[in-house]
C-alpha positions in Angstrom: -12.9 -40.2 -16.4 -11.3 -36.7 -16.8 -14.6 -35.1 -15.7 -14.6 -37.0 -12.4 -11.0 -36.2 -11.8 -11.7 -32.5 -12.4 -14.6 -32.6 -10.0 -12.4 -34.4 -7.5 -9.8 -31.6 -7.7 -12.5 -29.0 -7.1 -13.8 -30.9 -4.1 -10.3 -31.3 -2.8 -9.6 -27.6 -3.3 -12.5 -26.5 -1.2 -11.9 -29.1 1.5 -8.3 -28.1 2.0 -7.6 -26.0 5.1 -4.2 -25.1 3.8 -5.7 -23.4 0.8 -8.2 -21.4 2.9 -5.4 -20.3 5.1 -3.3 -19.3 2.1 -6.1 -17.0 0.9 -6.2 -15.4 4.4 -2.5 -14.8 4.1 -2.7 -13.3 0.6 -5.6 -11.1 1.9 -3.3 -9.7 4.6 -0.7 -9.0 2.0 -3.3 -7.2 -0.2 -4.4 -4.9 2.6 -0.7 -4.2 3.5 0.2 -3.4 -0.1 -2.8 -1.1 -0.5 -1.6 0.8 2.6 1.9 0.9 1.1 0.4 3.0 -1.7 0.3 6.0 0.6 4.1 6.7 0.9 4.5 6.4 -2.9 1.6 8.8 -3.4 2.9 11.4 -0.9 6.4 11.1 -2.4 5.0 11.9 -5.9 3.2 14.9 -4.5 6.3 16.2 -2.8 8.4 15.8 -6.0 5.6 17.5 -8.0 5.9 20.6 -5.8 9.7 20.9 -6.2 10.0 24.2 -8.0 13.4 23.6 -9.6 12.9 21.7 -12.8 16.4 20.2 -12.8 15.8 18.8 -9.3 12.4 17.3 -10.5 14.3 15.6 -13.4 17.0 14.3 -11.0 14.4 12.9 -8.7 12.6 11.2 -11.6 15.8 9.6 -12.8 16.6 8.5 -9.3 13.3 6.6 -9.2 13.9 5.0 -12.6 17.2 3.5 -11.7 15.8 1.0 -9.1 13.5 -0.3 -11.8 16.4 -1.9 -13.7 17.5 -3.9 -10.6 16.2 -7.5 -10.9 13.5 -8.3 -8.4 15.5 -11.4 -7.5 18.4 -9.3 -6.3 16.0 -7.1 -4.3 14.4 -10.1 -2.5 17.8 -11.7 -1.7 19.0 -8.4 -0.3 16.1 -8.3 2.1 16.7 -12.0 3.0 20.2 -11.0 4.0 18.7 -8.0 5.9 16.8 -10.5 8.1 19.7 -13.0 8.5 19.8 -13.7 12.3 23.6 -13.6 12.9 25.1 -11.0 10.6 22.0 -9.5 9.1 21.7 -5.8 9.0 18.6 -5.6 11.2 19.9 -7.6 14.1 23.3 -5.7 13.8 21.4 -2.4 14.1 19.4 -3.7 17.1 22.6 -4.8 18.8 24.2 -1.5 18.1 21.5 0.5 19.8 21.4 -1.9 22.7 18.0 -3.5 22.0 19.8 -6.9 21.7 22.7 -8.3 23.7 25.9 -9.0 21.7 25.2 -12.8 21.5 21.5 -12.5 21.1 19.6 -12.6 17.8 16.0 -12.6 16.6 15.0 -15.3 14.1 12.9 -13.0 11.9 12.1 -15.6 9.2 12.0 -18.7 11.5 9.7 -17.4 14.2 6.1 -18.2 13.3 4.8 -14.9 14.8 7.4 -12.7 13.1 7.3 -14.2 9.5 4.3 -12.3 8.1 5.2 -8.9 9.8 8.7 -9.3 8.4 7.4 -9.9 4.8 5.1 -6.9 5.1 8.0 -4.7 6.3 10.0 -5.8 3.3 10.6 -3.0 0.9 10.4 -0.2 3.5 9.9 2.7 3.1 7.6 1.3 0.4 8.2 4.0 -2.2 7.8 2.0 -5.4 9.4 3.6 -8.4 6.7 2.6 -10.8 3.9 3.9 -8.5 5.7 7.2 -7.9 6.2 7.8 -11.6 2.6 6.8 -12.4 1.2 9.3 -9.8 3.7 12.0 -10.9 2.5 11.7 -14.5 -1.1 12.3 -13.3 -0.1 15.3 -11.2 1.8 17.0 -14.0 -1.3 16.9 -16.1 -3.2 19.2 -13.6 -3.6 22.7 -15.0 -1.7 25.5 -13.2 -4.9 27.5 -13.3 -6.5 25.1 -10.8 -3.7 25.6 -8.4 -4.1 29.3 -8.7 -7.8 29.1 -8.1 -7.1 27.0 -5.0 -4.6 29.5 -3.7 -7.1 32.3 -4.2 -9.6 30.4 -2.2 -7.1 30.1 0.6 -6.6 26.4 0.4 -3.5 25.1 2.2 -1.3 22.1 1.2 -3.6 19.5 2.7 -6.8 20.9 1.2 -5.2 21.3 -2.1 -4.1 17.6 -2.0 -7.4 16.3 -0.7 -9.8 18.3 -2.8 -7.8 19.0 -6.0 -4.9 16.7 -6.6 -6.2 13.4 -5.2 -9.5 13.5 -7.2 -7.7 14.4 -10.4 -5.3 11.5 -10.2 -7.8 8.8 -9.2 -7.4 7.2 -12.7 -3.7 6.5 -11.8 -4.7 5.4 -8.3 -7.2 3.0 -9.7 -4.7 1.6 -12.2 -2.1 1.2 -9.4 -4.7 -0.5 -7.2 -5.6 -3.1 -9.9 -2.0 -3.8 -10.6 -1.2 -4.2 -6.9 -4.1 -6.6 -6.3 -3.2 -8.7 -9.4 0.5 -8.9 -8.5 -0.2 -9.8 -4.9 -2.7 -12.5 -5.7 -0.4 -14.0 -8.3 2.8 -13.5 -6.4 4.6 -16.4 -4.7 8.2 -16.0 -5.7 9.1 -13.7 -2.8 7.7 -16.1 -0.3 9.6 -19.0 -2.0 12.9 -17.2 -2.1 12.6 -15.8 1.5 11.2 -18.9 3.2 11.4 -21.9 0.9 8.8 -24.2 -0.5 7.1 -24.8 2.8 6.3 -21.1 3.2 8.0 -20.7 6.6 7.5 -22.5 9.9 4.3 -24.5 9.8 3.6 -23.0 6.4 2.5 -19.7 8.1 3.2 -17.5 5.0 2.0 -19.9 2.3 0.1 -18.1 -0.4 -2.0 -19.8 -3.2 0.6 -19.3 -5.9 3.1 -21.2 -3.7 0.6 -24.1 -3.3 0.2 -24.2 -7.1 4.0 -24.5 -7.5 4.3 -27.1 -4.7 1.4 -29.3 -5.9 2.1 -29.1 -9.6 5.9 -29.1 -9.9 7.0 -30.8 -6.7 4.3 -33.4 -6.2 3.1 -33.7 -9.8 -0.6 -32.9 -9.2 -0.9 -30.7 -12.2 -4.8 -31.0 -12.3 -5.1 -29.8 -8.7 -2.6 -27.0 -9.4 -4.7 -25.9 -12.5 -7.9 -25.9 -10.4 -6.3 -23.5 -7.9 -5.0 -21.4 -10.7 -8.5 -21.1 -12.2 -9.8 -20.1 -8.8 -7.2 -17.4 -8.6 -8.2 -16.1 -12.0 -11.9 -15.9 -10.9 -11.0 -14.1 -7.7 -8.7 -11.7 -9.5 -11.5 -11.0 -12.0 -14.0 -10.3 -9.3 -11.7 -8.0 -7.4 -10.8 -6.1 -10.6 -14.6 -5.6 -11.3 -15.2 -4.4 -7.7 -12.3 -1.9 -8.0 -13.6 -0.6 -11.4 -17.1 -0.4 -10.0 -16.6 1.3 -6.7 -13.3 3.3 -7.1 -14.9 6.3 -8.7 -13.1 8.7 -11.1 -15.0 11.9 -11.0 -13.5 15.0 -12.4 
């Protein structure tokens, strides 16, 4: 019956070592992407303190432009960046003498280098959406608060830590939720960079890639749906934890 098939899919899901390993991989990506929030936040603070209004506007426009570039193009550019023969990264390393002229590093074929390469992707990690989100929160801070901080002798770090960061925690929490959801659901970048297998020995396989592989390549739609439902539950729990423990106190 369909009920027994559904139970079989659930049992298969929890018995599979590949699925467990994929959740470990996506957990690594979540931690890395949370750390990547820091450059975007600092960039927003720097732009916020640019005195010239024209320059502020120019910077905002500069960060909007990359948002119209399709993510597919962005991923393929980074795949070319890691290409072992004529890729930009290896060319730079040869130019500075780190590699011999005939030597190359297989960034996306070496099992130990695949995940670090995917984490480095997007450097310097200044996401346009995140910067604009934080900048919107910073611009809502009253100038009188900055004047009070200056009278108290607060420097740039104390102003950021005790004034700006607490007052933009709403934006930080929104960004955190969106990053977690996008990372848990995301699989396209792994597929485009490494193929359906997820790299050598499936080292970078994420749950979304398993859903695609099982449902659309092997035809096991029930098993794919079971994994999809598990992803939904995990996303819901992480969102609740974020809303419960990331405090917004003003």
